[in-house]
MDAnalysis code that builds the backbone (N, CA, C; Angstrom):
import MDAnalysis as mda
import numpy as np

u = mda.Universe.empty(219, n_residues=73, atom_resindex=np.repeat(np.arange(73), 3), trajectory=True)
u.add_TopologyAttr("name", ["N", "CA", "C"] * 73)
u.add_TopologyAttr("resid", np.arange(1, 74))
u.add_TopologyAttr("resname", ["UNK", "UNK", "UNK", "UNK", "UNK", "UNK", "UNK", "UNK", "UNK", "UNK", "UNK", "UNK", "UNK", "UNK", "UNK", "UNK", "UNK", "UNK", "UNK", "UNK", "UNK", "UNK", "UNK", "UNK", "UNK", "UNK", "UNK", "UNK", "UNK", "UNK", "UNK", "UNK", "UNK", "UNK", "UNK", "UNK", "UNK", "UNK", "UNK", "UNK", "UNK", "UNK", "UNK", "UNK", "UNK", "UNK", "UNK", "UNK", "UNK", "UNK", "UNK", "UNK", "UNK", "UNK", "UNK", "UNK", "UNK", "UNK", "UNK", "UNK", "UNK", "UNK", "UNK", "UNK", "UNK", "UNK", "UNK", "UNK", "UNK", "UNK", "UNK", "UNK", "UNK"])
u.atoms.positions = np.array([
    [69.750, 30.105, 139.037],
    [69.799, 29.150, 137.939],
    [70.741, 27.986, 138.234],
    [71.489, 28.061, 139.356],
    [72.466, 27.011, 139.653],
    [72.056, 26.118, 140.818],
    [71.084, 26.567, 141.608],
    [70.719, 25.803, 142.792],
    [69.266, 26.079, 143.162],
    [68.759, 25.193, 144.016],
    [67.420, 25.358, 144.567],
    [67.596, 25.566, 146.065],
    [66.979, 26.625, 146.586],
    [67.099, 26.933, 148.011],
    [65.746, 26.746, 148.677],
    [65.787, 26.178, 149.889],
    [64.576, 25.952, 150.671],
    [64.758, 26.646, 152.013],
    [63.841, 27.547, 152.328],
    [63.881, 28.277, 153.589],
    [62.814, 27.711, 154.518],
    [63.212, 27.356, 155.726],
    [62.276, 26.870, 156.739],
    [62.662, 27.531, 158.059],
    [61.976, 28.618, 158.394],
    [62.340, 29.364, 159.598],
    [63.684, 30.018, 159.399],
    [64.625, 29.661, 160.262],
    [65.965, 30.229, 160.138],
    [66.923, 29.281, 159.405],
    [66.441, 28.090, 159.043],
    [67.278, 27.123, 158.335],
    [67.165, 27.317, 156.826],
    [68.284, 27.140, 156.152],
    [68.316, 27.257, 154.694],
    [69.019, 26.031, 154.133],
    [68.337, 25.341, 153.206],
    [68.940, 24.209, 152.505],
    [69.186, 24.618, 151.066],
    [70.364, 24.254, 150.566],
    [70.716, 24.597, 149.193],
    [71.124, 23.317, 148.460],
    [70.424, 23.019, 147.363],
    [70.743, 21.849, 146.548],
    [71.174, 22.296, 145.162],
    [72.236, 21.703, 144.650],
    [72.594, 22.003, 143.257],
    [71.448, 21.595, 142.332],
    [71.266, 22.311, 141.272],
    [70.144, 22.083, 140.364],
    [70.147, 20.667, 139.790],
    [71.323, 20.121, 139.489],
    [71.410, 18.771, 138.929],
    [70.880, 17.738, 139.922],
    [71.264, 17.885, 141.192],
    [70.809, 16.929, 142.211],
    [69.300, 17.060, 142.422],
    [68.795, 18.293, 142.431],
    [67.356, 18.501, 142.608],
    [66.576, 17.840, 141.467],
    [67.061, 17.991, 140.225],
    [66.392, 17.372, 139.082],
    [66.425, 15.848, 139.178],
    [67.554, 15.304, 139.650],
    [67.664, 13.852, 139.806],
    [66.672, 13.363, 140.869],
    [66.588, 14.050, 141.997],
    [65.656, 13.660, 143.046],
    [64.210, 13.801, 142.570],
    [63.943, 14.811, 141.763],
    [62.610, 14.980, 141.210],
    [62.253, 13.808, 140.308],
    [63.180, 13.346, 139.486],
    [62.937, 12.195, 138.621],
    [62.691, 10.932, 139.440],
    [63.459, 10.753, 140.529],
    [63.235, 9.610, 141.414],
    [61.831, 9.673, 142.009],
    [61.429, 10.855, 142.420],
    [60.099, 11.042, 143.000],
    [59.019, 10.679, 141.983],
    [59.161, 11.112, 140.745],
    [58.186, 10.793, 139.698],
    [58.117, 9.280, 139.446],
    [59.289, 8.615, 139.462],
    [59.310, 7.168, 139.245],
    [58.624, 6.437, 140.400],
    [58.840, 6.900, 141.626],
    [58.194, 6.275, 142.777],
    [56.677, 6.406, 142.699],
    [56.195, 7.546, 142.242],
    [54.747, 7.762, 142.167],
    [54.083, 6.905, 141.097],
    [54.847, 6.342, 140.197],
    [54.286, 5.436, 139.191],
    [54.018, 4.042, 139.771],
    [54.633, 3.738, 140.913],
    [54.403, 2.459, 141.584],
    [53.055, 2.562, 142.305],
    [52.138, 1.634, 142.058],
    [50.783, 1.750, 142.609],
    [50.720, 1.931, 144.125],
    [51.585, 1.267, 144.871],
    [51.545, 1.392, 146.332],
    [51.737, 2.844, 146.754],
    [52.673, 3.525, 146.127],
    [52.935, 4.912, 146.488],
    [51.891, 5.858, 145.887],
    [51.413, 5.537, 144.697],
    [50.432, 6.400, 144.042],
    [49.094, 6.392, 144.783],
    [48.719, 5.240, 145.338],
    [47.422, 5.098, 145.990],
    [47.480, 5.221, 147.506],
    [48.655, 5.555, 148.054],
    [48.834, 5.564, 149.505],
    [47.855, 6.487, 150.210],
    [47.657, 7.707, 149.711],
    [46.767, 8.657, 150.383],
    [45.328, 8.151, 150.422],
    [44.877, 7.549, 149.322],
    [43.517, 6.996, 149.300],
    [43.394, 5.839, 150.273],
    [44.380, 4.949, 150.282],
    [44.341, 3.803, 151.175],
    [44.369, 4.242, 152.628],
    [45.208, 5.225, 152.930],
    [45.318, 5.682, 154.317],
    [43.995, 6.298, 154.769],
    [43.408, 7.139, 153.926],
    [42.134, 7.763, 154.284],
    [41.060, 6.693, 154.500],
    [41.024, 5.680, 153.654],
    [40.047, 4.601, 153.808],
    [40.274, 3.836, 155.093],
    [41.521, 3.527, 155.400],
    [41.818, 2.767, 156.624],
    [41.439, 3.541, 157.874],
    [41.711, 4.845, 157.890],
    [41.346, 5.678, 159.040],
    [39.826, 5.718, 159.177],
    [39.112, 5.900, 158.057],
    [37.654, 5.928, 158.083],
    [37.103, 4.602, 158.605],
    [37.634, 3.509, 158.091],
    [37.163, 2.186, 158.496],
    [37.405, 1.934, 159.979],
    [38.567, 2.319, 160.476],
    [38.866, 2.142, 161.897],
    [37.906, 2.966, 162.753],
    [37.600, 4.180, 162.326],
    [36.664, 5.016, 163.082],
    [35.263, 4.425, 163.091],
    [34.809, 3.890, 161.960],
    [33.480, 3.273, 161.895],
    [33.424, 2.070, 162.822],
    [34.435, 1.235, 162.781],
    [34.461, 0.056, 163.659],
    [34.467, 0.468, 165.122],
    [35.249, 1.460, 165.465],
    [35.323, 1.920, 166.856],
    [33.967, 2.444, 167.322],
    [33.298, 3.228, 166.481],
    [31.987, 3.776, 166.861],
    [30.952, 2.668, 167.026],
    [30.973, 1.661, 166.154],
    [30.031, 0.550, 166.280],
    [30.257, -0.218, 167.577],
    [31.501, -0.500, 167.883],
    [31.820, -1.240, 169.107],
    [31.437, -0.420, 170.326],
    [31.707, 0.869, 170.311],
    [31.351, 1.731, 171.438],
    [29.844, 1.775, 171.642],
    [29.091, 1.864, 170.550],
    [27.632, 1.903, 170.639],
    [27.095, 0.589, 171.213],
    [27.610, -0.532, 170.758],
    [27.179, -1.832, 171.277],
    [27.549, -1.985, 172.750],
    [28.729, -1.566, 173.125],
    [29.171, -1.658, 174.506],
    [28.258, -0.837, 175.412],
    [27.943, 0.388, 174.988],
    [27.070, 1.261, 175.770],
    [25.672, 0.661, 175.897],
    [25.171, 0.105, 174.796],
    [23.847, -0.513, 174.806],
    [23.803, -1.696, 175.755],
    [24.828, -2.519, 175.733],
    [24.865, -3.674, 176.635],
    [24.945, -3.237, 178.094],
    [25.732, -2.228, 178.388],
    [25.848, -1.758, 179.768],
    [24.523, -1.190, 180.279],
    [23.773, -0.526, 179.412],
    [22.510, 0.077, 179.823],
    [21.380, -0.942, 179.916],
    [21.381, -1.963, 179.056],
    [20.242, -2.874, 178.977],
    [20.430, -4.198, 179.714],
    [21.576, -4.488, 180.206],
    [21.777, -5.728, 180.957],
    [21.639, -5.431, 182.442],
    [20.470, -4.969, 182.839],
    [20.241, -4.592, 184.234],
    [20.243, -5.790, 185.165],
    [20.035, -7.012, 184.647],
    [20.045, -8.212, 185.482],
    [21.435, -8.421, 186.069],
    [22.445, -8.084, 185.323],
    [23.820, -8.294, 185.785],
    [24.330, -7.167, 186.675],
    [23.618, -6.051, 186.729],
    [24.040, -4.953, 187.587],
    [23.703, -5.279, 189.042],
    [24.479, -4.787, 189.955],
    [24.266, -5.087, 191.386],
    [23.035, -4.425, 191.923],
])
């Protein structure tokens, strides 16, 4: 009732309950800011978009290498 303990392997972190509650409130306030609230969606979209662009460029590159036989030796 006086502290929050976090176990990770052999390491143990102990935070007083008051500090943990304060950090929790800070975390809640940060999540109300749209940039932080939408970060996971934005990141997933950016990764998806980068993968789509990479696949399109790779497909075009492969097609050009296969079909430009005039330029091949």
